[in-house]
N, C-alpha and C positions, 0 to 999 in steps of 0.2 A: 505493501499499499505505500502510497508516495504522499509526501504531507504539502498540503495544502496552504498552510495556514502562515503567512510569511512572521520573518521574525519583527517585523514593525510595529506588527499587532502587541504582541508581548512587550514591547518597549514602551506603547502609550500609555499603559496602566502604570506605569512610572514616572511618568512625567508633572509631577511636582515636585518642589522645594521644601526641606524639611524647615522646620524654626525651632529654636529654643526660646523657652521662658527662662528669662535674665532672675528676675523678683517674683517674689509671692504676693506683694503688695504693688499695684499699678503706682503709676507717675500720676501725683496729686495731677486734678484737671485744670487745665486754663480755661478761660473765658470762652464759650461756643462747644466744647467737647460735652457730652453728656454726662450729669454727675447723681442724678438720682439713680436710687436703688430699685432695679427690676424683682419682683415676688415672682421667681422662677415655680417656687410651688402653685401659683396659679394658672402657670399656662398649663394649654391642654393642645391635643391635637389637633383640635378645629381653632384655634389661638391665629387671628390673623395676622400678618404682617405689616398691616397698617395700623399698628398700635404703637405707642412711646417707643417701644423697641429702637425705631430709627426715625427717631424725631433727637432735637438739640434742644437745649435748657431752653430757648427761646419759643418752640412749640415748631420748628420747622421741619420738615423732609429732610433727611439727609444721607438717604441711599436712592439711588434712581436704577430702577428695576427695568425699565422698559425694554431696553435692547437684550438683555437677559431675557425676560421673556419671552419676546420674538423667538430668537435662537431656541429655548426650549421648544416652543410651538415646530419650528422648524423638525427638530432633533424625533418628537413624537410622529409628526406628518411621515416621515419618512418611514418610523417602526412599524404603522397603522401601515401602510401602504405595504411593506415589507411581509407583514403576516397576513394582508388580503388575501393573499396564495392559497393559503393552507385554509383559511376559513371559507374562503369563496371558490375554493378549488380553482382556481385560474390563473394564466400564465400572467407575468407582470412585465414591468419592461427597463431595463437597465438604463437605456436613454433619461427614462421618467426618473429617476432614482437619482441619475447625476445631474438632470434637471433642477431636482429640490435641494440637492446638496451646494449647487452654486447659485440656486434662485433664480434660475432662467428658461426661456419655452413657456411659460406659465406653465411650470410642472406641478403645483400643488392642486387637489384636490379636494373637495368638499370632507370635511366642513374646514379646511383648511384653505380655500380660495383663496381669502384676503390677503394671505402671505406673498401671493404673487405681486402686490404692487408693494411692497416692502424694498425697501435701497438696502437690508441686511443678507447675509448669508452665511451659512456654515462654514464654506471651505476656505473663506480667506481667514478664518481665526482657528481652524483644525492645526494642530503643528505648528502655530506662529511662533514659540517660542524657540524652534528649530530655525537651523541653517535654510537657506532657499532650498538648498540639493535634498535634504532632508526630509524637509516639507514637501516638497514635489515626488518624493518617494513614497510618501504615506498616504497623499494622496490618489499617486496611485494604486497603492493596495488596496484604498476605500473603492476604488473605480474595479477593480479588479474583483471586490466582493460584491458589488454590484452585480456585475455580468453573470458570478456562478450563482448567486440565489435568482438569476433571471432565467436560466439555464434550469434550475431544480421544479424552478415552478411549472419549466412546461408538462411534470410529472404529477402536478398538484392532484390530480384526481387518481392518483394509481396510490396503492400500497407500498412503501419502500421496504426493500430487500436487501441484502450484503449484495453489495454492487450494482443497485438500483435507488434512484432517487423517487421520491412520492412522499407521502404523508406517514409517518410516525404516531398512532394516536392523529394528537391537534398540531403537530410540528411537521412543518416542511425540512426536509434533510436532503441532502445531493447524496451520490450515488457513496459515498464515504461515511454517511451517519452525522455527518455536519451540516447544522442547522445556522444556515447563514445572517440570517436577520438577527441572529445574537451576537456574532462576532462583529455585523456590522454596529450594531448599538452599542454593544461593549467597550469596542473600539472608540466611535465619537464619544464617549463617557472619560476615557482617559484622555484620548488626543484634543479634545475638544474642552469639556469641562473642566475637567483638571487642570492641564495646561495653561489652558487661556486665563483660567481664576490664578490658579497658584503662581504662574510663571512669569505671565503678562500682568494681569491687576493689580497683583498683590506683588508684584515685582520692589516696589519701593520700601516695602515692608515698614518698619519704624520710623522713616523716613517720610512716609506720606502724610500730605496737607490733611488733618481729620477737624479743622478748626474753623475753615472757611467754605461756604454752600458756591458751588463751580455756578457762575453767571448762567442764568437762565433754566437753572435744575431744582428753582422750588416748585416741586410739584403740586403741594399743597400745605397746610398748616392745620396743626391739632387743635389749634384753639382757634381756629376761624369758626 
């Protein structure tokens, strides 16, 4: 049996930076930092993020999650489309998956069609902390995975067997038993979410400016 999973996929989950807590007690807050304590015992699984957790002492919003929400929905759209092959026993298109990845050709389908008008995409921020050559290699691996799931989906109406693609219970697998939608989704979790958050958005670490709101980013006020 030949191994199809490229090493780049294994590296994606490691694309995070480590951090070290130097002190048990936080540095005394300066004006603009949140200083009121959060009652974590009062938080539940349904507690909204639109809570005082993300407001400063003036009651202004301090976290802009707009772009993150859009990209998370793009990831969900890819996952849903990839799984639709098994659920509806239909073939899917690698071209459509690639279009969702790069947000081209109006590739998003209901209930995600609104994403087609977004200026954001997943491809540009996937493995974005890597060198250009390594980033392109990761992108090529993901496109390859799109091709593999599309190929397996041609047998979505069949029952998978050793050496034969098809459905294994409710899962679509290729002839080697690989469920490619899981490879795609988990790779994007590592190469997009972990890498982009840990190595790009949080790259400044403790040097980040946490005292001033970015101009034009005040979304709402808790005291309004």
